[in-house]
N, C-alpha and C positions, 0 to 999 in steps of 0.2 A: 362417354367420350371415348373413342378408340384410342389405343396407344400410338397409332400413326399421327393422329392429330395432335395428340400431346407433344409427341416428338417434334412435330413441325412448329408447333407453338413455341417451343423452348428455342429452336434453332433459328427462327426468323429474327428475334432480337439480337442474336449473335451476328448474324449476317448484316443487319443493319448497322449495328455498332461496329463492325470490321469495316464496312463500307465508308462509314462516317470517319473513322480513325484514318483510313488510307487516303480519303480525300483531304484532310486536315494535313496530313504529311506531306502530300503532293503541294498543296497550296501554300503551305507556311513559307517556304523560301521566297515564293513570288511576292506574297503579301508583305513579308518582312522587308524586302529590298524596295518595294514600292513604297511602302511608309517611311522608309529611312531617307529615300529620295525626296519625298514630299517635305520632310522636315528640312533637308538642305535647300530646297527652294523656298521654304518660309524664311529661312535665314538670309537667302539672297535678296528677298523682297524687303526685309528689314534693312538690309544695307543699301538698298537703292532709296529707301525713304530718308536716310541719313544726308544724302547728297543735297547741296544747294542748287537752286536754279536761278537764272535771271528774274528780277523782280516782276516784269510783266508776263513771265512764262506761265502759261495756263496747261494744266494736265488734261488731255483729250481722252486718253485711254491708256491702261496699264495692261501690257501683254506678258505672259510667261510660258515657259514650256520646259518639258524634260524630254530628252530624246537623243538619238545618235546623230550628232551633228558633225560627224567626221564623214569625209567624202567616200572612204573606202575601207571603214574598219568599225568593228563593234566597240563602242565606248559610249559613256554617258556624259551628257553635258546638261547645263542648267542656264537658262536665260530669263532675264526680266528686263523688259523695255518699256519705256514710257514714249507715248507719242504726245509731243507738246506743241504748243503754238507760241508766237512771239512776234512783236511788230519790230524787233531788232533786225538790223542787216545780218546775213549769214556769218561774215567775217567777224562781227561782235559776238555772236553766239559761240563761234569756234574759239575766240579768244577767251570767253568766260570760262569754258570747259577745259581749255588747255592744261592746266595744271592737274586735272584728275584723269586725264585720258592715259590708259595704260594698255600695251600691247606686249603680251608675255609670250607670243608664239614662238620665240626663239629659245625659250626655257625649257626645262623639264616639265611633263605634265604633273598635276593638273594646271591647265592655263588658265589664267585670270585676265579678263579684258574688260575695259571700260572703253565705250565707243560712242561717237557721235556721227549721225548720218543727216544730212539735210535731205530731207525727203524729195523735194521737187528737183534736186540735183541728180542728173543721169548717172554720173559717176558713183554716187552714194546708192542710188536704187540698184545698180548693178552689183555693188558689194554686199547688200542686204540679200539680194536674190541668190547669189552664189553660196554665201555662208550661212544664211538663216532663212530658207526659202519659206518655212512655216510662218515666220513673222511677216514677211513680204507679202505672202498670200493673204494674211489677216488684214494687214494695211489696206490692200487693194479691194478686197472683199467689203470692208466697212467704209470705203471711200475716205480715207483719213489722209489724202494726199492734197496739199494746197500751199499756197504762198505763206511763207513763215512757219511752216511745220517742220519739225525735226524729230528725230528719233535719239533718245538717249538711252544707252543700254549697258546692262553689265552681264557677263556671262563667265562661267566656269566650265571648262570642258576637259576632256582627256581622262576621266575617272573610269575604272573598270565597270563593264556593263552589270556584272553580277546576274541576278535573276529577275530584274525588271525588264518586261518585254518591250517596253518603250525604248530602251537602249540598245536594241539589236537590229 
């Protein structure tokens, strides 16, 4: 074997090792922040499961997302929403959830919100479209709209985006 071949044989592992290390150093902040945000979402899902619902309420679908939910800035938000059905009148459903509804939009970030949207209601549908378009798109795509259908949702928004690309 010539010395040139031996020299190249020793350099190749160094180049591969260097490229691997560079890739890990570049990817680590993104992976770390994405994992951290996934843990926050899991925590929010656990909180959602702790809520009581009307006796006849049935879970149709649970939706969740991590993303930039602000209209004009980089920030990170977390949403867990349950599409549910009931035979109760909309006013009865609103009265049931009234004690747990929270709107912290006037407070300092992060904002914590517990919301109720009666899906067939046009005003509720517009509010979902404006604030949570990804959730609205999923509801429409899966045809989850119907009489007695509502969306019970908790969200935490206003966190810094860090290195999670979903939050930019």
